C-alpha positions as CSV (number, residue, x, y, z in Angstrom):
1,M,-22.1,-8.5,-16.8
2,Q,-18.6,-7.5,-15.6
3,G,-17.1,-9.2,-18.7
4,I,-19.4,-6.9,-20.9
5,I,-18.4,-3.7,-18.9
6,A,-14.6,-4.8,-19.4
7,I,-14.8,-4.9,-23.2
8,P,-14.4,-1.2,-23.8
9,Y,-11.6,-1.0,-21.4
10,I,-9.8,-4.0,-23.2
11,W,-10.4,-2.2,-26.4
12,L,-8.8,1.1,-25.3
13,V,-5.8,-0.8,-23.6
14,A,-5.2,-2.9,-26.8
15,W,-5.7,-0.1,-29.4
16,F,-4.8,3.1,-27.5
17,L,-2.7,2.5,-24.5
18,V,-0.3,-0.1,-25.9
19,P,0.4,1.7,-29.3
20,F,1.0,4.9,-27.3
21,L,3.5,3.2,-25.0
22,I,5.3,1.8,-28.0
23,I,5.4,5.2,-29.7
24,F,6.4,6.8,-26.3
25,A,9.3,4.2,-25.9
26,M,10.4,5.1,-29.5
27,S,10.6,8.8,-28.7
28,V,13.2,8.3,-26.0
29,A,15.3,5.9,-28.1
30,T,18.4,7.0,-30.1
31,R,18.6,6.9,-33.9
32,T,20.8,4.4,-35.3
33,P,21.7,3.1,-38.8
34,T,20.3,-0.3,-38.1
35,A,17.1,-1.8,-38.7
36,P,14.8,-0.8,-36.9
37,P,16.5,2.7,-36.9
38,F,16.6,3.2,-33.2
39,G,18.0,1.5,-30.1
40,F,18.5,1.6,-26.3
41,G,21.5,1.4,-24.1
42,G,24.8,0.1,-25.2
43,E,26.7,2.9,-26.9
44,N,23.5,4.9,-26.8
45,P,21.9,6.3,-23.7
46,L,19.1,4.3,-22.0
47,L,16.7,7.2,-22.2
48,N,17.3,9.9,-24.6
49,W,15.3,13.0,-24.1
50,S,17.2,15.3,-26.5
51,H,14.3,15.0,-29.1
52,Y,11.8,16.7,-26.7
53,E,14.4,19.5,-26.3
54,R,14.7,19.7,-30.1
55,L,11.0,20.0,-30.3
56,F,10.9,23.2,-28.4
57,T,14.0,24.7,-30.1
58,D,13.8,23.9,-33.8
59,S,11.5,26.3,-35.7
60,L,10.3,23.6,-38.1
61,Y,8.2,21.9,-35.4
62,I,7.0,25.1,-33.6
63,R,5.8,26.5,-37.2
64,A,4.3,23.2,-38.1
65,Y,2.4,23.0,-34.8
66,L,1.1,26.5,-35.1
67,T,0.1,26.1,-38.9
68,S,-1.8,22.9,-37.8
69,L,-3.6,24.6,-34.8
70,V,-4.5,27.8,-36.9
71,N,-5.9,25.8,-39.7
72,A,-7.6,23.4,-37.4
73,V,-9.3,26.2,-35.4
74,A,-10.3,28.2,-38.5
75,A,-11.7,25.2,-40.1
76,T,-13.6,24.2,-37.0
77,A,-15.1,27.6,-36.5
78,L,-16.3,27.8,-40.1
79,C,-17.6,24.5,-40.0
80,L,-19.7,25.5,-36.9
81,V,-20.9,28.7,-38.6
82,I,-22.0,26.7,-41.8
83,G,-23.1,23.6,-39.9
84,Y,-25.3,25.0,-37.2
85,P,-28.0,26.5,-39.4
86,I,-28.0,23.3,-41.5
87,A,-28.4,21.2,-38.4
88,L,-31.1,23.4,-37.0
89,G,-33.0,23.4,-40.2
90,I,-32.9,19.7,-40.4
91,A,-34.0,19.4,-36.8
92,R,-36.9,21.8,-37.4
93,A,-38.0,20.2,-40.7
94,S,-40.8,17.7,-40.8
95,R,-40.4,14.2,-40.2
96,S,-40.8,13.2,-43.8
97,W,-38.1,15.6,-44.8
98,R,-35.5,14.8,-42.0
99,S,-34.3,11.4,-43.5
100,I,-33.9,13.0,-47.1
101,L,-31.8,15.9,-45.6
102,L,-29.8,13.7,-43.4
103,M,-29.0,11.4,-46.5
104,L,-27.9,14.5,-48.5
105,V,-25.5,15.5,-45.6
106,I,-23.8,12.0,-45.5
107,L,-24.0,11.4,-49.4
108,P,-20.4,12.6,-49.9
109,F,-19.2,9.7,-47.7
110,W,-20.4,7.5,-50.5
111,T,-17.5,8.8,-52.8
112,S,-13.7,8.1,-52.0
113,F,-12.2,10.7,-49.8
114,L,-9.0,11.0,-52.0
115,L,-11.4,11.4,-55.2
116,R,-13.2,14.3,-53.3
117,V,-9.8,16.1,-52.7
118,Y,-8.7,15.6,-56.2
119,A,-12.0,17.2,-57.4
120,W,-11.2,20.2,-55.2
121,I,-7.8,20.4,-57.0
122,G,-9.6,20.8,-60.2
123,L,-12.0,23.3,-58.8
124,M,-9.3,25.5,-57.4
125,G,-7.2,25.5,-60.8
126,T,-6.5,29.0,-62.4
127,N,-8.7,28.2,-65.4
128,S,-11.6,26.5,-63.5
129,W,-15.2,28.0,-63.4
130,F,-14.9,28.2,-59.7
131,N,-11.7,30.3,-59.6
132,E,-13.0,32.5,-62.4
133,M,-16.2,33.0,-60.2
134,L,-14.0,33.9,-57.2
135,T,-11.9,36.2,-59.4
136,A,-14.9,38.1,-60.7
137,V,-16.3,38.6,-57.2
138,W,-12.9,39.7,-55.8
139,N,-12.3,42.2,-58.5
140,G,-15.8,43.6,-58.1
141,L,-15.3,44.3,-54.3
142,V,-11.8,45.7,-54.4
143,P,-10.1,48.9,-56.0
144,Q,-8.8,48.5,-59.6
145,A,-5.2,48.5,-58.2
146,W,-6.0,45.4,-56.3
147,E,-7.6,43.4,-59.1
148,L,-6.3,39.9,-59.9
149,A,-6.0,37.7,-63.0
150,Y,-7.0,34.8,-61.0
151,V,-7.4,34.1,-57.1
152,P,-4.2,32.0,-56.0
153,L,-5.9,29.2,-54.1
154,M,-3.7,26.1,-54.6
155,N,-0.7,25.6,-52.4
156,T,-2.1,27.8,-49.7
157,N,-3.5,27.7,-46.2
158,A,-6.7,28.9,-47.5
159,A,-7.0,25.9,-49.8
160,V,-6.3,23.5,-46.8
161,I,-9.0,25.2,-44.7
162,L,-11.5,25.2,-47.6
163,V,-11.1,21.5,-48.4
164,T,-10.9,20.6,-44.7
165,I,-14.3,22.4,-44.2
166,Y,-15.9,20.4,-47.0
167,S,-14.4,17.1,-45.8
168,Y,-15.5,17.4,-42.1
169,L,-18.6,19.5,-42.3
170,P,-20.8,16.4,-41.8
171,F,-19.0,15.6,-38.7
172,M,-20.2,18.9,-37.3
173,I,-23.7,18.7,-38.5
174,L,-24.6,15.2,-37.3
175,P,-23.8,15.8,-33.5
176,L,-25.4,19.1,-33.6
177,Y,-28.6,17.7,-35.3
178,A,-28.6,14.9,-32.6
179,N,-28.5,17.5,-29.9
180,L,-31.0,20.0,-31.5
181,E,-33.4,17.2,-32.5
182,R,-33.9,16.3,-28.7
183,L,-34.6,19.9,-27.5
184,D,-38.0,20.8,-25.9
185,L,-39.6,23.2,-28.4
186,T,-42.2,24.0,-25.9
187,L,-39.5,26.3,-24.1
188,D,-39.2,28.3,-27.2
189,E,-43.0,28.6,-27.5
190,A,-43.2,29.6,-23.9
191,A,-40.5,32.3,-24.3
192,M,-42.2,33.8,-27.4
193,D,-45.6,33.8,-25.5
194,L,-43.8,36.0,-22.9
195,G,-42.7,38.4,-25.6
196,S,-39.2,37.3,-26.6
197,R,-38.2,37.7,-30.3
198,P,-37.1,34.7,-32.2
199,M,-33.4,35.8,-32.2
200,R,-33.6,36.4,-28.5
201,V,-35.2,32.9,-27.9
202,F,-32.3,31.5,-30.0
203,W,-29.6,33.0,-27.9
204,D,-31.2,32.5,-24.5
205,I,-32.7,29.1,-25.0
206,T,-31.7,27.1,-28.1
207,L,-28.0,28.1,-28.3
208,P,-27.3,27.4,-24.4
209,Q,-28.9,24.0,-24.8
210,S,-27.0,23.0,-27.8
211,V,-23.5,23.5,-26.3
212,P,-22.9,19.7,-25.8
213,G,-23.5,19.2,-29.6
214,I,-21.3,22.2,-30.3
215,I,-18.5,20.6,-28.3
216,A,-19.0,17.3,-29.7
217,G,-19.0,18.4,-33.2
218,G,-16.1,20.7,-32.6
219,M,-14.0,17.8,-31.2
220,L,-14.9,15.6,-34.2
221,V,-13.7,18.3,-36.7
222,F,-10.7,19.8,-34.7
223,I,-8.9,16.6,-33.7
224,P,-8.6,14.9,-37.2
225,A,-8.2,18.4,-38.8
226,C,-5.1,19.2,-36.6
227,G,-3.4,16.0,-37.6
228,E,-4.6,15.9,-41.3
229,F,-2.1,14.7,-43.8
230,I,-3.8,13.9,-47.1
231,I,-5.3,17.5,-47.6
232,P,-2.3,19.5,-46.9
233,N,-0.2,17.3,-48.7
234,L,-2.4,17.7,-52.0
235,V,-3.6,21.2,-51.7
236,G,-1.3,22.7,-49.2
237,S,2.2,24.5,-49.3
238,A,5.2,22.5,-48.9
239,S,6.9,25.7,-47.4
240,R,4.2,25.7,-44.5
241,P,3.7,22.0,-43.7
242,M,1.4,20.8,-41.0
243,I,2.2,18.4,-38.3
244,G,1.0,15.3,-40.2
245,A,3.3,16.0,-43.1
246,V,6.3,16.3,-40.6
247,I,5.6,13.1,-38.9
248,N,5.4,11.4,-42.3
249,D,8.6,13.0,-43.6
250,E,10.5,12.1,-40.4
251,F,9.3,8.5,-40.6
252,A,9.5,7.9,-44.2
253,Y,12.2,9.9,-45.6
254,A,14.6,11.1,-42.8
255,R,14.1,7.7,-41.1
256,D,14.4,9.5,-37.7
257,W,11.8,7.4,-35.9
258,P,12.5,8.6,-32.4
259,M,12.1,12.3,-33.6
260,A,8.8,11.4,-35.4
261,S,7.6,9.5,-32.3
262,T,8.3,12.5,-30.1
263,V,6.3,15.0,-32.5
264,A,3.4,12.3,-32.5
265,V,3.5,12.1,-28.7
266,A,3.6,15.9,-28.3
267,L,0.5,16.2,-30.7
268,L,-1.4,13.6,-28.7
269,F,-0.8,15.5,-25.5
270,L,-1.8,18.7,-27.3
271,L,-5.2,17.2,-28.2
272,V,-6.0,14.9,-25.3
273,V,-4.9,17.0,-22.3
274,P,-7.4,19.9,-23.0
275,L,-10.0,17.4,-23.6
276,M,-9.3,15.7,-20.3
277,V,-9.3,19.0,-18.5
278,Y,-12.7,19.8,-19.9
279,T,-14.1,16.4,-19.1
280,W,-12.8,16.8,-15.4
281,A,-14.3,20.4,-15.0
282,E,-17.6,19.3,-16.5
283,Q,-17.8,16.3,-14.1
284,R,-17.0,18.6,-11.2
285,A,-19.7,21.0,-12.2
286,E,-22.1,18.2,-12.4
287,D,-21.2,16.9,-9.0
288,K,-21.7,20.4,-7.5
289,A,-25.0,20.8,-9.1
290,R,-26.1,17.4,-7.8
291,A,-24.8,18.2,-4.4
292,R,-26.9,21.5,-4.3
293,E,-30.0,19.6,-5.3
294,Q,-29.5,17.1,-2.5
295,E,-29.0,20.0,0.0
296,G,-32.0,21.9,-1.3
């Protein structure tokens, strides 16, 4: 039994802790012209912390982190706005329809991720039907002085956010559906019997109970979106790179492995520390609630 319990910990140590320690060790090394292009001691300082200082003083990294955070937050929020009604609709559908609707949600996964991104490149081209439709809608809503010949989508943050939403929307829908499907509908019926309107029932009962699903879906979208490399590389702007592109450039082209490792370590802390704080706060709240129940 203890061996079975130990398996997840062994997995985390082997595939998370050990790689992280390697990357962290590289981040405090010194760049050298040798292979591998970093070293410790000798002519170099044993621990070189200058990369972390550069991280907070070089505008390239600051802009890349801000761009990544803004794009990830926007994509996550829009995935929630789009995905919540879809998940709620699937959860409230009849059992005969749920399997079909869930299959439609995961159907894009049957196609190559790279192929789907390239399809969006075609859609966002200046002569595509999609762009012509957006241009017509835009020109119909704005004054004549603001009319456009076409909507500039390619190589913009808007394109990155749009393709990220399309790519990660199922990761928001599925946790939300798993949470909403388990809710007790008799609570909604009781609230309506007491005179609550459907929208009030949603705000007071359904939405609060679905917070765990919202958090799970938000994490599944935000974390990979923040470090996304393929989408910004294909449809984004080279003048406003996200942090994944910066890490790739430092490793592959500049061959500055210590700086690339520093950027990766900072990104990991940026994503993991808030999650750990939230988990700690949630566990503390549960412990207090359990203590109050025992006292009562």
